[in-house]
Every structure is written in structure tokens, then in C-alpha cells.
C-alpha positions in Angstrom: 19.2 -20.5 16.1 20.7 -21.6 12.8 17.9 -24.1 12.4 15.4 -21.2 12.8 17.1 -19.2 10.1 17.1 -22.2 7.7 13.5 -23.0 8.4 12.4 -19.4 7.7 14.2 -19.4 4.3 13.2 -22.8 3.0 9.6 -22.0 1.9 10.8 -19.0 -0.2 13.5 -21.2 -1.7 10.8 -23.8 -2.7 8.7 -21.0 -4.2 11.8 -19.9 -6.2 12.3 -23.5 -7.5 8.7 -23.7 -8.6 9.0 -20.4 -10.4 12.2 -21.4 -12.1 10.5 -24.6 -13.4 7.6 -22.4 -14.7 10.1 -20.2 -16.5 11.8 -23.1 -18.1 8.5 -24.9 -19.0 6.8 -21.8 -20.4 6.8 -21.1 -24.1 6.0 -17.4 -24.0 8.3 -14.5 -23.0 5.9 -13.5 -20.2 6.2 -17.0 -18.7 10.0 -16.5 -18.6 9.7 -13.0 -17.1 7.3 -14.2 -14.4 9.2 -17.4 -13.7 12.7 -16.1 -13.6 11.8 -12.6 -12.2 9.6 -14.2 -9.5 12.3 -16.7 -8.6 14.8 -13.9 -8.2 12.5 -12.0 -5.9 11.8 -15.1 -3.9 15.5 -15.8 -3.5 16.1 -12.2 -2.3 13.3 -12.7 0.3 14.8 -16.1 1.2 18.2 -14.5 1.7 16.8 -11.8 3.9 14.8 -14.3 6.0 18.0 -16.3 6.6 19.9 -13.1 7.6 17.4 -11.8 10.2 18.8 -11.9 13.7 19.5 -10.2 17.0 23.2 -9.6 17.8 24.2 -8.7 21.3 27.6 -7.1 21.6 28.9 -3.6 22.2 25.5 -2.5 21.0 22.2 -4.3 20.2 21.9 -5.0 16.5 18.5 -5.9 15.1 18.7 -7.1 11.5 15.2 -7.1 10.0 13.6 -7.6 6.6 14.5 -4.3 5.1 17.0 -2.6 7.4 19.3 -3.1 10.4 19.1 -1.0 13.5 21.8 -0.5 16.1 20.7 0.4 19.6 23.1 1.5 22.3 22.8 -0.4 25.6 22.2 2.9 27.4 18.9 3.2 25.6 17.8 -0.4 26.2 15.6 -0.9 29.3 14.7 -4.6 28.9 13.8 -7.3 26.5 10.2 -8.3 26.6 7.8 -10.9 25.1 4.6 -9.4 23.8 1.8 -10.8 21.6 3.9 -10.2 18.4 7.1 -11.9 19.7 10.3 -10.7 21.2 10.9 -6.9 21.5 13.2 -4.4 23.1 11.7 -1.9 25.4 13.5 1.4 25.2 14.1 3.8 28.1 11.3 6.1 26.9 8.8 3.2 26.8 8.9 2.6 23.1 8.9 -1.1 22.0 11.1 -2.1 19.1 10.0 -5.5 17.6 12.7 -8.0 16.6 11.6 -9.5 13.3 13.8 -12.5 13.7 11.7 -13.6 16.7 8.2 -12.9 15.6 5.2 -14.9 16.8 2.4 -15.2 14.3 -1.1 -14.8 15.6 -2.7 -17.1 13.0 -0.9 -20.3 13.8 -2.5 -23.2 15.7 -2.5 -22.8 19.4 -0.1 -25.7 20.0 2.4 -24.3 17.6 2.0 -20.8 19.1 2.6 -22.2 22.6 5.7 -24.0 21.4 6.9 -20.7 19.7 6.2 -18.8 22.9 8.3 -21.3 25.0 11.2 -21.0 22.5 10.9 -17.2 22.6 10.9 -17.3 26.4 14.2 -19.1 26.4 15.6 -16.5 24.0 14.3 -13.7 26.2 15.9 -15.1 29.3 19.3 -15.4 27.5 19.0 -11.8 26.2 18.1 -10.5 29.6 21.1 -12.3 31.2 23.4 -10.7 28.6 21.8 -7.3 29.2 22.3 -7.6 33.0 25.9 -8.7 32.6 26.6 -5.8 30.2 25.0 -3.3 32.5 27.1 -4.5 35.4 30.3 -4.2 33.3 29.6 -0.5 32.6 
């Protein structure tokens, strides 16, 4: 889980380093604005990518790119794996995607199959936790 967070933030950190170098190497003010401003934006994206997660506790907490969403267990029907990745199926049938466990459609088939296997393991752990939590209430 920690490795996944690190891996999702590394590309943005590398982009930020390239932009910082561009800001330092540039002679004009616009070079500095683009370099340092872009690096700041890339670092914010990197931070958010590293913070995305699913927390199972008293409630279900989904931390996404922009916002966090807290779902009471009474509203959660089950965790599912769809074509976009891991999602929570609510009692009314609405599916809430979990951004931390997305599965890209553009990746190579072998990578996508590997991602699907990893997500399946995460799905099984989340479902076990959901069943235990339901029994306890």
C-alpha cells in the first residue's frame, strides 16, 4: 500500500524537479514563473497522489484527488471491482469510485491484468472487513 502511494507520486515529483531546473536555468521572468509555478503545482499534485487512500474504520473514508468522502457502513452494500477499478456500491445501487485504486484503460494488457489481480486482493480484504463490521453491529 505504501509502495503504491510512493509510485503514484514519483512521476509528479520528477516533473517538479525538471520545472525547477528550467526555472533556475531560464534568464527571463516568464521562465522563472513557469518553472517555479509549475513545480509548485506538480508538488501539490504529487502530495495529493500520495495521500489518496481508502480507510476502513468506524466509517468508510475515501480520500480522493480533490475531496474526502465519509460513508457510513449502513449505506455500504459491498465493494466491487469494475472496469475503472475498485468502487463502493451503495444501498441505492450508486457506485462510488475509489480514486486510490483506479485501473487505467490505456495501459498494456499485461500491466492491466497485474493491476486487476492487485485490486482483487484489495477487494477481498475490504469485503472481509465489511462483513466483520456488519456482524459486529
